[in-house]
C-alpha positions as CSV (number, residue, x, y, z in Angstrom):
1,M,-23.9,-1.8,-10.2
2,T,-23.5,-4.6,-12.7
3,G,-21.2,-7.6,-12.8
4,D,-18.7,-5.8,-15.1
5,A,-18.2,-3.0,-12.6
6,M,-16.3,-4.8,-9.8
7,I,-13.4,-2.9,-8.3
8,D,-11.0,-4.3,-5.8
9,L,-8.0,-2.4,-4.4
10,H,-6.3,-5.1,-2.4
11,T,-4.6,-7.9,-4.3
12,H,-1.1,-9.4,-4.3
13,S,1.2,-10.7,-7.0
14,I,4.5,-12.5,-7.0
15,L,6.1,-9.2,-6.2
16,S,5.3,-10.2,-2.6
17,D,3.5,-13.3,-1.5
18,G,0.9,-13.7,-4.3
19,D,0.8,-16.6,-6.8
20,L,0.5,-14.7,-10.0
21,L,2.4,-12.2,-12.1
22,P,0.6,-8.9,-12.2
23,S,-0.5,-9.4,-15.8
24,E,-2.1,-12.8,-15.1
25,L,-3.7,-11.5,-11.9
26,A,-5.3,-8.7,-14.0
27,R,-6.4,-11.2,-16.7
28,R,-8.0,-13.5,-14.2
29,A,-9.7,-10.6,-12.5
30,Q,-11.1,-9.4,-15.8
31,V,-12.6,-12.8,-16.6
32,K,-14.3,-12.7,-13.2
33,G,-16.0,-9.4,-14.0
34,Y,-13.6,-6.9,-12.6
35,R,-13.2,-3.5,-14.4
36,T,-10.4,-2.2,-12.0
37,I,-7.9,-4.0,-9.9
38,G,-5.5,-2.5,-7.5
39,I,-2.2,-4.4,-6.9
40,C,-0.7,-3.4,-3.5
41,D,2.1,-5.9,-2.7
42,H,3.5,-6.1,0.8
43,A,6.3,-3.8,1.6
44,D,8.5,-2.4,4.4
45,S,11.7,-0.4,4.3
46,S,13.5,-3.2,2.6
47,N,11.6,-3.5,-0.7
48,L,9.1,-0.6,-1.0
49,P,10.9,1.2,-3.9
50,E,11.4,-1.9,-6.0
51,I,7.7,-3.0,-5.8
52,I,6.4,0.5,-6.7
53,K,8.9,0.8,-9.6
54,A,7.8,-2.6,-10.9
55,L,4.1,-1.8,-10.7
56,L,4.5,1.5,-12.4
57,R,6.0,-0.3,-15.4
58,I,2.6,-2.0,-15.8
59,R,0.7,1.2,-15.4
60,D,2.7,2.8,-18.1
61,R,1.7,0.1,-20.5
62,M,-2.0,0.2,-19.9
63,E,-2.8,0.4,-23.7
64,Y,-2.1,-3.3,-23.8
65,Y,-4.8,-3.9,-21.1
66,P,-7.9,-2.5,-22.8
67,N,-10.6,-4.1,-20.7
68,I,-9.3,-3.6,-17.2
69,T,-7.5,-0.9,-15.3
70,I,-4.5,-1.8,-13.1
71,V,-3.9,0.6,-10.3
72,P,-0.4,0.4,-8.7
73,G,-0.5,0.7,-4.9
74,I,1.5,-0.6,-1.9
75,E,0.6,-2.3,1.4
76,I,2.9,-1.3,4.2
77,T,3.0,-4.5,6.2
78,H,4.2,-5.3,9.8
79,A,6.4,-2.2,9.7
80,P,7.3,-0.8,13.1
81,K,4.7,1.7,13.9
82,G,7.2,4.5,14.3
83,L,8.2,4.1,10.6
84,I,4.6,4.0,9.1
85,A,4.3,7.8,8.5
86,D,7.7,7.9,6.7
87,L,6.8,4.9,4.6
88,V,3.4,6.3,3.6
89,A,5.1,9.6,2.5
90,E,7.9,7.7,0.7
91,A,5.4,5.5,-1.2
92,R,3.5,8.6,-2.4
93,K,6.7,10.3,-3.5
94,L,7.7,7.2,-5.5
95,G,4.4,7.2,-7.3
96,A,2.1,4.7,-5.6
97,M,-1.4,5.8,-6.5
98,Y,-2.8,4.7,-3.2
99,V,-1.4,3.4,0.1
100,V,-2.7,0.6,2.2
101,V,-1.5,-0.2,5.7
102,H,-1.8,-3.7,7.1
103,G,-4.0,-3.2,10.1
104,E,-4.3,-5.0,13.4
105,T,-6.0,-8.2,12.1
106,L,-7.0,-10.9,14.6
107,A,-5.1,-13.4,12.4
108,E,-1.6,-12.0,12.9
109,P,0.6,-10.5,15.6
110,V,0.5,-6.9,14.3
111,E,2.1,-4.4,16.6
112,E,-0.5,-2.7,18.8
113,G,-1.0,0.9,17.8
114,T,-0.5,0.2,14.1
115,N,-4.1,1.2,13.3
116,H,-3.7,4.5,15.0
117,E,-0.4,5.3,13.3
118,A,-1.7,4.3,9.9
119,I,-4.7,6.7,10.3
120,L,-2.5,9.5,11.5
121,A,-0.2,9.0,8.6
122,G,-3.1,9.4,6.2
123,A,-3.1,6.0,4.6
124,D,-5.8,5.7,2.0
125,I,-7.0,2.3,3.3
126,L,-6.6,0.6,6.7
127,A,-6.7,-3.1,5.8
128,H,-8.5,-5.6,8.0
129,P,-8.2,-3.4,11.2
130,G,-9.4,-6.1,13.6
131,L,-11.0,-4.9,16.8
132,I,-10.5,-1.2,15.9
133,T,-11.5,1.2,18.7
134,E,-14.2,3.7,18.4
135,E,-11.6,6.5,18.9
136,D,-9.6,5.2,15.9
137,A,-12.7,4.8,13.8
138,R,-13.7,8.4,14.6
139,L,-10.2,9.5,13.6
140,A,-10.4,7.5,10.4
141,A,-13.6,9.4,9.6
142,E,-11.8,12.7,10.2
143,K,-8.8,11.7,8.1
144,S,-10.9,10.2,5.3
145,V,-9.2,6.8,5.8
146,L,-11.2,3.9,4.4
147,L,-11.7,0.9,6.8
148,E,-11.6,-2.4,5.0
149,I,-14.2,-5.2,5.0
150,S,-12.1,-8.2,4.0
151,A,-12.8,-11.4,2.2
152,R,-9.5,-12.9,3.4
153,K,-9.6,-16.0,5.7
154,G,-8.7,-14.9,9.2
155,H,-8.8,-11.2,8.4
156,C,-12.5,-11.4,7.9
157,L,-13.2,-12.5,11.5
158,A,-13.7,-8.9,12.6
159,N,-15.7,-7.7,9.6
160,G,-18.9,-7.4,11.7
161,H,-17.1,-5.4,14.4
162,V,-15.4,-3.1,11.8
163,A,-18.7,-2.5,10.0
164,R,-20.6,-1.7,13.2
165,V,-18.0,0.6,14.7
166,G,-17.1,2.2,11.4
167,L,-20.7,3.1,10.7
168,K,-21.3,4.2,14.3
169,M,-18.4,6.6,14.2
170,G,-19.0,7.9,10.7
171,A,-16.0,6.2,9.0
172,S,-16.2,5.2,5.4
173,L,-15.8,1.5,4.5
174,I,-14.4,-0.3,1.5
175,Y,-14.7,-3.9,0.4
176,N,-11.5,-5.8,-0.8
177,S,-10.7,-9.4,-1.5
178,D,-7.0,-9.3,-0.3
179,S,-6.4,-11.9,-3.0
180,H,-3.2,-13.9,-3.1
181,S,-4.3,-16.6,-5.5
182,P,-6.8,-17.0,-8.4
183,S,-9.4,-18.6,-6.2
184,D,-9.4,-15.6,-3.8
185,L,-10.8,-13.2,-6.4
186,T,-14.4,-12.5,-5.7
187,P,-17.0,-11.9,-8.4
188,E,-19.6,-9.3,-7.5
189,E,-22.2,-11.9,-6.4
190,E,-19.7,-13.4,-3.9
191,A,-18.5,-10.0,-2.7
192,R,-22.1,-9.0,-2.0
193,K,-22.6,-12.1,0.2
194,I,-19.5,-11.3,2.2
195,V,-20.6,-7.8,2.8
196,K,-24.1,-9.0,3.8
197,G,-22.4,-11.4,6.2
198,A,-20.8,-8.4,7.9
199,G,-24.3,-7.0,8.7
200,L,-24.3,-4.5,5.8
201,S,-26.8,-3.9,3.0
202,A,-26.7,-3.9,-0.8
203,E,-26.7,-0.1,-0.6
204,D,-23.6,-0.3,1.7
205,F,-21.9,-2.5,-0.9
206,S,-22.6,0.0,-3.7
207,L,-21.3,2.8,-1.6
208,M,-18.1,0.9,-0.8
209,Q,-17.5,0.3,-4.5
210,Q,-18.1,4.0,-5.1
211,Q,-15.6,4.9,-2.4
212,A,-13.0,2.8,-4.3
213,V,-13.8,4.5,-7.6
214,D,-13.5,7.9,-6.0
215,L,-10.1,7.0,-4.5
216,V,-8.8,5.9,-7.9
217,N,-10.2,9.1,-9.5
218,R,-8.5,11.3,-6.9
219,A,-5.2,9.4,-7.5
220,V,-5.4,9.9,-11.2
221,Q,-6.2,13.6,-10.8
222,G,-3.3,14.0,-8.4
223,R,-1.0,12.6,-11.1
224,G,-2.4,14.9,-13.7
């Protein structure tokens, strides 16, 4: 995989708590060697439709973004665990091409049981799942939910645990930056170092990038 092949499916714009408009986020990612960027701003019951609608406007103008693909997603964040399944289903119905759920990171007081409910709901990506249990990692493998290795400060504290348990239980992993500002975007060389720091190999990084490509391809085919 070369430097112009980077794909990252976890970034944020001013539609939630990021610093940049989606277009500037995409441009800065392109300059750093990205070919595909997923924007999945934070949502709960209060703002999910509005964010998805806004990102779909970008997707429908992709002819003006010839050198990078913008993929509209959503990150269900700190939603009560009893609402997660409904929000995942609503996001898909509204047109989100993939759904992330904000997992039980060590850095925030996420409700216990969120990891499990996100996996049962069939989220595409469980972001920064913290000290995920072997049982939930096994369920993620069965449900084809990708477990995230994160570049984000705080969220990355459990990367080694996620990598070890995920591989042990047969779950698939994905690397994402969880970018909120321009400096958070990780060129491929930096991303590889973060993955290596989690105890994973160059081959694991390539596989994680391919998992992201496959997820986008499935989403495109599902729309077709």
